C-alpha positions in Angstrom: -20.5 39.6 -77.0 -20.6 42.3 -74.2 -22.9 44.6 -72.9 -23.0 47.9 -74.0 -21.0 50.9 -71.7 -23.8 53.1 -71.2 -25.6 54.8 -68.2 -28.6 53.1 -67.0 -30.9 55.7 -68.0 -33.0 54.9 -71.0 -32.6 56.9 -74.2 -35.5 59.3 -75.2 -37.6 58.2 -78.1 -38.2 60.4 -81.4 -41.9 60.4 -80.7 -43.0 64.0 -81.4 -40.2 65.0 -83.6 -41.1 66.9 -86.5 -39.2 67.9 -89.4 -36.8 70.6 -88.5 -34.2 71.4 -91.0 -32.0 73.8 -88.5 -31.7 70.9 -85.9 -31.0 68.4 -88.7 -28.0 70.2 -89.7 -26.8 70.8 -86.0 -26.6 67.2 -85.1 -25.8 65.7 -88.5 -22.2 66.0 -87.8 -22.2 63.5 -84.9 -23.5 60.9 -87.5 -21.1 59.7 -90.4 -18.4 62.2 -90.6 -14.8 61.6 -89.6 -15.3 62.1 -86.1 -18.9 60.8 -86.1 -20.4 57.7 -84.2 -19.9 55.8 -87.3 -16.1 56.2 -87.4 -15.8 55.5 -83.4 -17.5 52.3 -83.9 -15.4 51.1 -86.6 -12.2 52.2 -84.7 -13.0 50.8 -81.6 -13.7 47.4 -82.9 -10.6 47.3 -84.9 -8.8 48.2 -81.5 -10.7 45.9 -79.7 -9.1 42.9 -82.1 -5.7 44.3 -81.5 -5.9 44.6 -77.6 -7.2 41.0 -78.0 -4.3 39.5 -79.7 -2.0 41.3 -77.5 -3.3 39.5 -74.7 -5.5 42.1 -73.1 -8.5 40.4 -73.7 -10.2 42.7 -70.5 -9.7 45.8 -72.9 -10.7 44.3 -75.8 -14.2 43.3 -74.1 -14.0 46.8 -72.6 -13.5 48.5 -76.2 -16.2 46.3 -77.5 -18.6 47.3 -74.9 -18.0 51.0 -76.0 -18.5 50.4 -79.6 -21.7 48.8 -78.7 -22.6 51.7 -77.0 -21.8 53.9 -79.9 -24.3 51.9 -81.8 -26.8 52.8 -79.8 -25.9 56.2 -80.2 -25.5 55.8 -84.1 -29.2 54.1 -84.0 -30.5 57.1 -82.2 -29.0 59.6 -84.1 -30.3 57.9 -87.3 -33.8 57.9 -86.1 -33.8 61.5 -85.1 -32.5 62.7 -88.6 -35.2 60.6 -89.9 -37.6 62.2 -87.7 -36.3 65.6 -88.8 -36.8 65.2 -92.1 -33.3 64.0 -93.4 -32.1 60.8 -94.8 -30.0 58.8 -92.3 -27.1 58.1 -95.1 -23.7 57.8 -94.6 -22.8 61.3 -95.7 -20.7 64.5 -93.7 -24.7 66.1 -93.9 -27.6 64.2 -94.7 -29.6 64.3 -96.4 -26.8 65.4 -98.8 -25.7 62.5 -101.2 -22.4 63.9 -101.2 -19.4 63.8 -99.3 -19.8 59.9 -98.3 -18.3 58.7 -95.2 -14.8 56.9 -95.9 -13.5 54.3 -93.5 -10.1 56.0 -94.3 -10.9 58.4 -91.2 -10.4 55.3 -88.9 -6.8 55.6 -87.0 -5.0 52.3 -87.6 -2.5 52.4 -85.0 -1.3 49.1 -83.7 0.1 50.6 -80.6 -2.0 50.0 -77.8 -0.7 53.0 -75.7 -1.3 55.3 -79.1 -4.7 53.6 -79.7 -5.9 54.7 -75.9 -4.5 58.3 -76.4 -6.5 58.5 -80.0 -9.4 57.2 -78.2 -9.4 60.0 -75.2 -9.2 62.7 -77.8 -11.7 61.2 -80.0 -14.4 61.0 -76.6 -13.2 64.4 -75.5 -13.8 65.8 -79.1 -17.3 63.9 -79.0 -18.1 65.8 -75.6 -17.4 69.2 -77.0 -19.3 68.3 -80.2 -22.2 67.5 -78.2 -22.2 70.3 -75.9 -21.6 72.6 -78.6 -24.7 71.1 -80.1 -27.0 71.5 -76.9 -25.8 75.7 -77.0 -27.3 75.4 -80.2 -30.3 73.1 -79.9 -33.9 74.8 -79.4 -35.6 71.4 -79.9 -36.2 70.1 -76.7 -36.9 66.4 -77.8 -33.6 66.5 -79.6 -32.0 68.0 -77.1 -32.7 65.2 -74.7 -31.6 62.8 -77.1 -28.4 64.8 -77.4 -28.1 65.1 -73.5 -28.3 61.2 -73.2 -25.6 60.5 -75.6 -23.4 62.9 -73.9 -23.6 61.0 -70.6 -22.3 58.0 -72.3 -19.4 59.7 -74.0 -18.3 60.9 -70.5 -18.5 57.6 -69.3 -16.3 56.5 -72.1 -14.0 58.7 -71.6 -12.8 57.5 -68.3 -12.8 54.1 -69.4 -10.2 55.2 -72.0 -8.3 57.1 -69.4 -8.1 54.2 -67.0 -7.4 51.6 -69.8 -4.3 54.0 -70.5 -3.4 54.2 -67.1 -3.1 50.7 -66.9 -1.3 50.3 -69.8 1.5 52.9 -68.8 1.7 51.2 -65.3 
């Protein structure tokens, strides 16, 4: 299993985070929605299978390493949701028990170029989402977690842009 593609900086802990309904609402969309971390993990693992099967083992491993990094983000967000007073259930807006996540949101393309293009769009969306969260959040401890995730998302965007460039050359 490859190492996660992340920046070297440690993730902030949830120590000192107390229930905060406002911050919970702000960050929930990044957890288990159609564009959240859970969906991204599943999409990248799916794609790594195709890249490997089509003879691009190096790209398959890189995509898997990004998926593993997204798992770290998912874990950080789940812990944060719990610390903020929510329940890290797989819904669009924890602690709601409605709007459960569905894998129908994964992009199931079989074309490698389209996959890379989908991933670039997904990473750009994630970057915009996390940047917007930072403008809304007042809780400095939660902000630190989101800022750390954002650094990795920028790294992932560069990796997918490189994959796409190599596929097209």
